[in-house]
Backbone as CSV, one residue per row, in Angstrom:
resi,resn,N_x,N_y,N_z,CA_x,CA_y,CA_z,C_x,C_y,C_z
1,MET,31.822,-26.560,43.038,31.530,-26.600,44.430,31.188,-28.158,44.713
2,ALA,31.647,-28.374,45.900,31.436,-29.952,46.273,30.006,-30.173,46.519
3,LYS,29.644,-31.469,46.360,28.153,-31.745,46.486,28.186,-32.239,47.984
4,GLY,29.211,-32.715,48.674,29.257,-33.226,50.046,30.449,-32.884,50.705
5,SER,30.447,-33.336,51.984,31.671,-33.091,52.762,31.841,-34.130,53.796
6,VAL,32.963,-34.208,54.443,33.241,-35.137,55.383,33.611,-34.741,56.561
7,GLN,33.235,-35.093,57.815,33.675,-34.882,59.246,34.441,-36.121,59.668
8,ILE,35.556,-35.635,60.148,36.649,-36.647,60.833,36.699,-36.441,62.292
9,VAL,36.254,-37.495,63.083,36.693,-37.420,64.511,38.037,-38.139,64.844
10,VAL,38.989,-37.239,64.848,40.387,-37.510,64.774,40.697,-38.618,65.860
11,GLU,40.233,-38.280,67.196,40.676,-39.100,68.177,40.086,-40.527,68.228
12,ARG,39.029,-40.643,67.700,38.490,-42.077,67.231,39.182,-43.044,66.338
13,CYS,39.909,-42.417,65.296,40.458,-43.012,64.210,41.575,-44.025,64.566
14,LYS,41.720,-45.155,64.050,42.883,-45.949,64.178,43.519,-46.394,62.953
15,ALA,43.335,-45.477,61.979,44.118,-45.425,60.557,43.895,-46.965,59.999
16,CYS,42.688,-47.570,59.870,42.642,-48.778,59.258,42.745,-48.490,57.736
17,GLY,42.353,-47.382,57.123,42.363,-47.056,55.697,41.131,-47.337,55.010
18,PHE,40.139,-47.912,55.553,38.974,-48.329,54.889,38.360,-47.293,54.132
19,CYS,38.242,-45.973,54.707,37.575,-44.884,54.051,38.497,-44.517,52.993
20,VAL,39.734,-44.459,52.933,40.514,-44.009,51.915,40.334,-45.080,50.635
21,GLU,40.330,-46.349,51.114,40.405,-47.311,49.966,38.972,-47.545,49.305
22,PHE,38.018,-47.138,49.861,36.534,-47.396,49.257,35.895,-46.058,48.848
23,CYS,36.542,-44.958,49.021,36.070,-43.839,48.514,35.920,-43.696,47.095
24,PRO,34.756,-43.804,46.538,34.690,-43.716,45.097,35.132,-42.746,44.302
25,THR,35.247,-41.410,44.942,35.934,-40.409,44.202,37.268,-39.834,44.541
26,HIS,37.828,-40.668,45.415,39.298,-40.684,45.979,39.472,-39.296,46.457
27,VAL,38.696,-38.894,47.433,38.652,-37.498,48.070,39.680,-37.802,49.164
28,LEU,39.823,-38.961,49.912,40.543,-39.043,51.281,42.042,-39.494,50.984
29,ALA,43.001,-39.323,51.892,44.150,-39.904,51.964,44.580,-39.847,53.418
30,LEU,45.457,-40.639,53.797,46.082,-40.635,55.142,47.170,-39.428,55.313
31,SER,46.895,-38.720,56.406,47.873,-37.549,56.607,49.111,-38.072,57.078
32,SER,50.232,-37.184,57.114,51.447,-37.500,57.902,51.411,-37.153,59.459
33,ALA,50.340,-36.462,59.756,50.159,-36.155,61.195,49.610,-37.187,62.059
34,PHE,49.889,-37.295,63.206,49.494,-38.359,64.351,48.355,-37.683,65.077
35,ASN,47.398,-38.697,65.502,46.412,-38.327,66.650,47.042,-38.692,67.795
36,ALA,46.280,-38.576,69.066,46.801,-38.878,70.356,47.215,-40.306,70.483
37,LYS,46.534,-41.283,69.914,46.914,-42.712,69.831,48.103,-43.123,68.961
38,GLY,48.677,-42.339,68.213,49.590,-42.290,67.286,49.535,-42.836,65.847
39,TYR,48.274,-42.744,65.445,47.858,-43.210,64.181,47.882,-41.970,63.243
40,HIS,48.075,-42.214,61.853,47.842,-41.300,60.770,46.411,-41.393,60.486
41,THR,45.889,-40.253,60.633,44.272,-40.004,60.269,44.139,-39.497,58.897
42,PRO,42.951,-39.789,58.347,42.534,-39.531,57.039,42.345,-37.809,56.870
43,TYR,42.456,-37.310,55.713,42.106,-35.986,55.356,41.669,-35.866,54.092
44,MET,40.859,-34.710,53.905,40.293,-34.534,52.409,41.506,-33.949,51.631
45,VAL,41.816,-34.801,50.680,42.947,-34.123,49.650,42.469,-33.459,48.495
46,HIS,41.158,-33.953,48.236,40.352,-33.413,47.100,38.868,-33.150,47.525
47,PRO,38.781,-32.056,48.340,37.319,-31.760,48.882,36.333,-31.523,47.732
48,GLU,36.858,-30.781,46.732,35.798,-30.567,45.732,35.220,-31.610,45.055
49,LYS,35.697,-32.981,45.138,35.259,-33.962,44.427,34.238,-34.779,45.317
50,CYS,33.981,-34.373,46.625,33.303,-35.359,47.433,31.881,-35.119,47.015
51,SER,31.225,-36.373,47.085,29.790,-36.322,46.534,28.620,-36.464,47.882
52,GLY,29.447,-36.735,48.913,28.476,-36.908,50.267,27.853,-38.088,50.298
53,CYS,28.537,-39.196,49.750,27.804,-40.635,49.615,27.819,-41.272,51.051
54,ASP,28.640,-40.927,51.989,28.933,-41.653,53.254,29.299,-42.930,53.075
55,LEU,30.038,-43.417,52.023,30.630,-44.904,51.975,31.648,-44.831,53.078
56,CYS,32.419,-43.719,53.191,33.489,-43.770,54.160,32.928,-44.145,55.682
57,GLY,31.870,-43.370,55.983,31.291,-43.613,57.293,30.638,-45.128,57.289
58,MET,30.245,-45.633,56.359,29.639,-47.092,56.441,30.577,-48.023,56.634
59,TYR,31.884,-47.751,56.202,33.089,-48.729,56.297,33.789,-48.498,57.524
60,CYS,33.615,-47.546,58.017,34.485,-47.166,59.224,34.153,-48.072,60.588
61,PRO,35.002,-48.860,61.025,34.527,-49.576,62.178,34.513,-48.804,63.517
62,ASP,35.089,-47.729,63.458,35.039,-46.878,64.627,34.351,-45.677,64.734
63,PHE,33.323,-45.633,63.685,32.422,-44.323,63.673,33.258,-43.067,63.662
64,ALA,34.407,-43.016,63.186,35.313,-41.826,63.082,35.144,-40.881,61.896
65,ILE,34.278,-41.260,61.063,34.192,-40.451,59.741,32.672,-40.500,59.352
66,PHE,32.200,-39.260,58.974,30.899,-39.291,58.582,30.783,-38.466,57.221
67,GLY,30.125,-38.957,56.239,29.921,-38.173,54.971,28.479,-37.555,54.845
68,PHE,28.512,-36.390,54.370,27.107,-35.816,54.253,26.767,-34.955,52.898
69,LYS,25.702,-34.755,52.639,25.481,-33.917,51.411,25.440,-32.464,51.917
70,ASN,25.949,-31.617,51.066,25.894,-30.140,51.650,24.366,-29.562,51.045
71,PRO,23.900,-28.884,51.981,22.555,-28.404,51.712,22.380,-27.425,50.594
72,ASP,23.539,-26.721,50.366,23.573,-25.944,49.164,23.297,-26.477,47.859
73,ALA,23.958,-27.673,47.609,23.969,-28.522,46.434,22.401,-29.070,46.460
74,GLU,21.734,-29.294,47.438,20.398,-29.733,47.231,19.478,-28.706,46.880
75,ALA,19.758,-27.533,47.373,18.877,-26.335,46.997,19.119,-25.923,45.502
76,ARG,20.288,-26.166,45.070,20.592,-25.854,43.720,19.846,-26.834,42.768
77,LYS,19.872,-28.003,43.117,19.009,-29.166,42.395,17.599,-28.766,42.418
78,VAL,17.059,-28.505,43.433,15.679,-27.969,43.567,15.344,-26.937,42.552
79,GLN,16.188,-25.849,42.485,16.033,-24.689,41.619,16.083,-25.101,40.270
80,ALA,16.941,-26.041,39.888,17.134,-26.577,38.583,16.150,-27.391,37.975
81,ALA,15.368,-27.956,38.855,14.273,-28.912,38.347,13.334,-28.023,37.351
82,PRO,12.710,-28.869,36.378,12.079,-28.393,35.387,10.691,-27.756,36.005
83,GLU,10.080,-26.660,35.284,8.945,-26.211,35.878,7.776,-27.057,35.133
84,ALA,6.648,-26.989,35.931,5.396,-27.715,35.330,5.053,-27.245,34.159
85,LYS,4.405,-28.168,33.311,3.895,-27.654,32.090,2.842,-26.796,32.097
86,GLU,2.768,-25.770,31.007,1.542,-24.924,31.163,0.170,-25.680,30.814
87,GLY,-0.806,-25.192,31.471,-2.045,-25.906,31.067,-2.495,-27.063,32.077
88,THR,-1.392,-27.567,32.986,-1.716,-28.490,33.827,-1.649,-27.859,35.059
89,ALA,-2.807,-27.911,35.925,-2.872,-27.378,37.257,-2.409,-28.226,38.383
90,PRO,-1.852,-27.792,39.280,-1.307,-28.687,40.489,-2.510,-29.414,41.034
91,PRO,-2.244,-30.596,41.508,-3.543,-31.336,42.096,-4.010,-30.734,43.208
92,SER,-5.432,-30.826,43.249,-6.192,-30.111,44.360,-6.130,-30.892,45.710
93,ALA,-6.454,-30.339,46.960,-6.296,-31.216,48.020,-7.318,-32.287,48.019
94,THR,-8.163,-32.440,47.417,-9.120,-33.660,47.359,-8.392,-34.761,46.610
95,GLU,-7.824,-34.408,45.615,-7.132,-35.340,44.551,-5.861,-35.811,45.489
96,GLU,-5.160,-34.992,46.098,-4.004,-35.602,46.952,-4.642,-36.497,48.120
97,LYS,-5.558,-36.360,48.631,-6.059,-37.153,49.670,-6.481,-38.408,49.265
98,GLU,-7.102,-38.521,47.855,-7.684,-39.526,47.294,-6.296,-40.352,46.822
99,ALA,-5.337,-39.734,46.437,-4.067,-40.518,46.075,-3.527,-41.143,47.301
100,SER,-3.403,-40.576,48.341,-2.793,-40.975,49.590,-3.590,-42.160,50.154
101,ASP,-5.013,-41.976,49.974,-5.876,-43.139,50.553,-5.713,-44.253,49.596
102,ALA,-5.477,-44.321,48.481,-5.381,-45.252,47.360,-4.095,-46.181,47.754
103,ARG,-3.225,-45.532,48.444,-1.864,-46.253,48.784,-2.251,-47.009,49.825
């Protein structure tokens, strides 16, 4: 399952190719289809590899593409976190307040 996904606003794209070039997991490629302006827009050729890093969105000069993390991947990461060691109690409200005051 992919950790992230990409949303493409096809009509904003001018096919500069920055998103394809700078994708670290090589998820994107330019399609053979045209948008209304006559440009070949990107599409996800390997969606399962997407990490949701949003480098594509950061490099896009037209804000035509956005990468995001899938909430399902975040939920699995939280479930896979190691449990607290036995014999250690969670911090009390007083301890938490003292810790936040110290900052």
